[in-house]
C-alpha positions in Angstrom: 10.2 17.4 12.3 8.4 14.1 12.8 8.5 12.0 16.0 7.9 8.3 16.6 6.5 6.1 19.2 4.9 2.7 19.8 1.2 2.2 20.5 -0.8 -0.8 21.5 -3.5 -1.4 18.9 -5.7 -4.4 18.1 -3.6 -6.9 20.0 -0.2 -5.8 18.5 2.4 -3.1 19.1 2.4 -0.6 16.3 5.2 1.8 15.4 4.1 5.2 14.2 5.7 8.3 12.8 3.8 11.5 13.3 4.0 15.2 12.7 1.8 18.3 13.1 -1.5 19.1 14.8 -5.0 19.5 13.5 -7.4 17.1 11.8 -6.1 13.5 11.8 -4.7 12.1 8.6 -3.5 8.5 8.5 -1.0 7.3 5.8 -0.9 3.6 5.2 2.1 2.2 3.2 2.2 -0.9 1.0 4.6 -3.7 0.2 7.6 -3.9 0.6 7.7 -0.5 2.3 7.5 1.2 5.7 6.1 4.3 7.4 9.4 5.8 6.1 7.9 5.8 2.6 5.8 8.8 3.6 8.7 10.9 4.8 8.0 13.6 2.2 4.3 13.7 3.1 4.7 13.8 6.9 6.2 17.3 6.9 4.3 18.8 4.0 0.8 17.8 5.3 1.8 18.8 8.8 2.8 22.2 7.6 -0.6 22.5 5.9 -2.3 22.1 9.2 -2.9 18.4 9.8 -1.9 15.8 12.4 -0.3 13.3 10.2 0.4 9.7 11.4 2.1 7.0 9.3 2.3 3.5 10.9 4.5 0.6 10.1 1.6 -1.7 9.1 1.0 -5.1 10.6 3.9 -7.4 9.8 6.2 -4.6 8.6 9.2 -2.9 10.3 8.9 -2.4 14.0 5.2 -3.3 14.2 4.1 -6.7 15.5 4.1 -9.6 13.1 1.8 -12.4 14.1 2.9 -15.9 13.1 -0.4 -17.1 11.8 -1.1 -16.4 8.1 -4.8 -15.8 8.8 -3.9 -12.9 11.1 -3.4 -10.7 8.0 -6.9 -10.5 6.6 -8.5 -7.3 5.5 -10.4 -7.3 8.8 -7.2 -7.4 10.8 -5.5 -4.7 8.8 -8.4 -2.3 8.8 -9.1 -3.2 12.4 -5.6 -2.0 13.2 -6.3 1.4 11.7 -9.7 1.7 13.5 -7.9 0.9 16.8 -5.1 3.4 15.9 -7.7 6.2 15.6 -8.9 5.4 19.1 -5.3 5.0 20.5 -4.6 8.5 19.2 -7.6 9.8 21.2 -9.6 10.7 18.1 -13.0 9.6 16.8 -12.5 10.4 13.1 -9.8 10.6 10.5 -9.0 10.9 6.8 -7.2 7.9 5.5 -4.8 7.7 2.6 -3.1 4.5 1.4 -0.6 3.4 -1.2 -0.1 0.0 -2.8 -1.4 -2.6 -0.2 -2.2 0.4 2.0 -4.8 1.5 -0.6 -7.1 -1.5 -0.1 -6.8 -0.9 3.6 -7.9 2.7 3.1 -10.7 1.8 0.7 -12.1 -0.9 2.9 -11.7 1.1 6.1 -13.8 3.8 4.5 -16.3 1.2 3.3 -16.6 -0.6 6.6 -16.5 2.4 8.9 -17.8 5.6 7.3 -18.6 6.9 10.8 -14.8 7.0 11.5 -13.2 7.7 8.1 -14.7 10.8 6.7 -12.6 11.0 3.4 -10.3 8.5 1.7 -7.5 8.5 -0.8 -5.8 5.7 -2.7 -2.4 5.8 -4.5 -1.5 3.3 -7.2 -4.2 0.7 -6.4 -7.8 1.5 -7.5 -10.8 0.9 -5.2 -12.1 -2.7 -4.7 -14.4 -4.3 -7.1 -15.4 -7.6 -5.8 -15.6 -10.0 -8.7 -17.6 -13.1 -9.2 -15.0 -15.5 -7.9 -12.0 -15.8 -5.7 -9.1 -13.9 -7.4 -6.5 -16.7 -7.3 -9.0 -19.2 -8.6 -10.0 -16.8 -11.3 -6.4 -16.5 -12.5 -6.1 -20.3 -12.6 -9.3 -20.6 -14.5 -7.9 -18.1 -17.1 -4.9 -20.4 -17.6 -2.6 -17.9 -15.8 0.0 -19.6 -13.6 2.9 -17.1 -13.4 1.3 -14.0 -11.9 3.3 -12.8 -8.8 0.3 -13.2 -6.5 0.5 -17.0 -7.2 4.2 -17.1 -6.6 3.8 -15.4 -3.2 1.4 -18.2 -2.0 4.1 -20.8 -1.4 5.3 -20.3 2.1 9.0 -19.6 2.1 9.7 -19.4 -1.6 9.5 -15.6 -2.0 11.1 -15.2 1.5 14.2 -17.1 0.4 14.5 -15.1 -2.8 14.2 -11.7 -1.1 16.2 -12.5 2.0 19.3 -14.1 0.3 20.5 -10.6 -0.6 18.3 -7.8 0.9 20.6 -5.1 -0.5 19.9 -6.4 -4.1 16.2 -6.9 -3.3 15.6 -3.3 -2.2 17.6 -1.9 -5.1 15.6 -4.1 -7.5 12.3 -3.1 -6.0 12.9 0.6 -6.1 15.0 0.9 -9.2 11.9 0.8 -11.4 9.2 -1.1 -9.5 6.2 -2.2 -11.5 6.8 -0.1 -14.6 6.7 -0.8 -18.2 10.6 -0.7 -18.5 11.4 -2.6 -15.4 13.5 -5.9 -15.1 10.7 -7.0 -12.8 7.2 -7.9 -14.0 3.9 -8.9 -12.5 4.3 -12.1 -14.6 7.4 -14.2 -13.7 9.7 -15.3 -16.4 10.7 -18.9 -16.7 13.8 -19.6 -14.5 13.5 -16.4 -12.6 11.8 -15.3 -9.4 9.9 -12.1 -8.8 13.0 -9.9 -9.0 13.9 -11.2 -12.5 17.4 -11.6 -13.9 20.0 -10.6 -11.3 22.5 -9.9 -14.0 20.5 -6.8 -15.0 21.9 -3.7 -13.2 19.5 -2.0 -10.8 20.7 1.6 -10.4 18.7 3.8 -8.0 16.5 6.4 -9.5 17.2 10.1 -8.5 14.2 10.3 -6.2 15.7 7.8 -3.6 19.0 8.4 -1.8 21.6 6.0 -0.6 20.5 6.9 3.0 16.9 6.1 2.1 17.7 2.7 0.6 20.0 1.9 3.6 17.0 2.5 5.9 14.8 0.0 4.0 17.6 -2.5 3.8 18.4 -2.3 7.6 14.7 -2.7 8.5 14.1 -5.7 6.2 17.3 -7.4 7.4 15.9 -7.2 10.9 12.2 -8.1 10.1 12.5 -10.4 7.1 9.7 -10.4 4.5 7.2 -12.9 5.8 4.8 -10.5 7.5 4.2 -8.5 4.3 3.9 -11.6 2.1 1.2 -12.9 4.4 -1.0 -10.1 3.2 -1.0 -11.7 -0.3 -1.7 -15.1 1.3 -5.1 -13.8 2.3 -6.3 -12.6 -1.1 -8.9 -15.3 -1.5 -9.8 -15.3 2.1 -10.5 -11.6 1.8 -12.8 -12.2 -1.1 -14.8 -14.6 1.2 -14.9 -12.2 4.1 -16.1 -9.2 2.1 -19.1 -11.0 0.6 -21.6 -8.7 2.6 -20.2 -5.7 0.7 -20.7 -7.0 -2.8 -21.5 -4.0 -5.0 -21.2 -1.5 -2.1 -20.0 2.0 -2.8 -17.7 4.4 -1.0 -19.6 7.6 -0.7 -17.1 9.8 1.2 -15.0 12.4 -0.6 -12.2 10.5 -2.4 -9.1 11.0 -4.5 -7.0 8.6 -6.6 -3.4 9.2 -7.7 -1.2 6.9 -9.8 1.6 7.0 -12.4 1.0 6.4 -16.0 3.8 3.9 -16.2 2.6 1.8 -13.2 1.8 -1.8 -14.3 -0.6 -2.0 -11.4 -3.0 0.5 -13.1 -2.3 -0.5 -16.7 -2.1 -4.3 -16.3 -4.3 -7.3 -15.8 -6.4 -6.1 -12.9 -6.0 -2.4 -12.6 -6.9 -1.1 -16.0 -10.6 -2.0 -15.7 -10.9 -0.7 -12.2 -9.5 2.6 -13.3 -12.0 2.9 -16.0 -15.0 2.0 -13.7 -13.7 3.9 -10.6 -16.6 6.3 -10.4 -19.0 3.4 -10.1 -17.4 2.5 -6.7 -16.5 6.1 -5.8 -19.5 8.4 -6.4 -17.7 11.0 -4.2 -14.6 11.0 -6.3 -13.2 14.5 -6.3 -10.0 13.9 -8.4 -8.4 11.2 -10.5 -4.7 12.2 -11.0 -2.6 10.1 -13.4 0.9 11.5 -13.4 2.5 11.2 -16.8 5.7 9.1 -16.9 5.6 8.2 -13.2 5.9 4.6 -11.9 4.6 2.8 -8.9 6.3 4.5 -5.9 4.4 7.6 -6.6 4.6 9.5 -3.2 8.3 9.1 -3.2 9.0 9.6 -6.9 6.6 12.6 -7.4 6.5 14.0 -3.8 5.8 17.6 -4.7 2.9 16.8 -7.1 1.4 14.2 -4.8 1.7 16.6 -1.8 0.0 19.4 -3.6 -2.9 17.1 -4.7 -3.3 15.7 -1.2 -3.2 19.0 0.5 -5.9 20.4 -1.9 -8.1 17.4 -1.3 -7.6 17.4 2.5 -8.4 21.1 2.9 -11.6 20.6 0.8 -12.6 17.4 2.7 -11.8 18.3 6.3 
């Protein structure tokens, strides 16, 4: 059984779920998710002998959500996790992240190898700092309909998602970023991020009505701005990470993704998957689960748990 509590970290109050005892493992969720997204991992990893902690990340759920957009940079989000290790009374941890939580995990390992002794990323490959700011690079390629660009306008995506939170969460989890989804990384003319609302969005078998109700209730309470502000720092993060141009993550690492996830097959992810070992010389395993989509730790919990437990036992 997991428990929950609030901790003061890095100037905000952070809600965490935790289970087990042993070496510390931190699980960082992405957008638009919550610590609840790790419900299948909390018990499994705890039973394997680890102290597992999953926070609601900055701006999400019950964790503090600063008003300022520039309070969501990669320095803030990794700083939260550094402070969380200390708040838990530990000096070191293994960090695992999914979606936006993966860049947090990768950068935490890059910035503070003294604290984060091993690292895992789900669905989002490790960082490869390109020659120019990402949003500017998209524009220079003539791309104007990528979802990162849509998320930049303050209030636009919030209005779309908050007008019917029930539909939003069904739409997000029905397929997510997959090759056969009504949603796409590239917006269609006349539609927002969620695509054509006339297309039914049945829930997949791996998420229950109780699960979706939990996400809906949380986002009705919090709104979506905090999580969207992470996207509004994409170019700022490029500027801030200039000192780590070409840097490698040397700790033991693992990468897990679904073969049908547009994040790893699409515009940005495919090349990073191919070149992953360049950034991760300590890569122990690259697991691409055939037929799986973006919400990998929920969709393929048993397979993900087995891979993570094997990696954690080897790396701890």
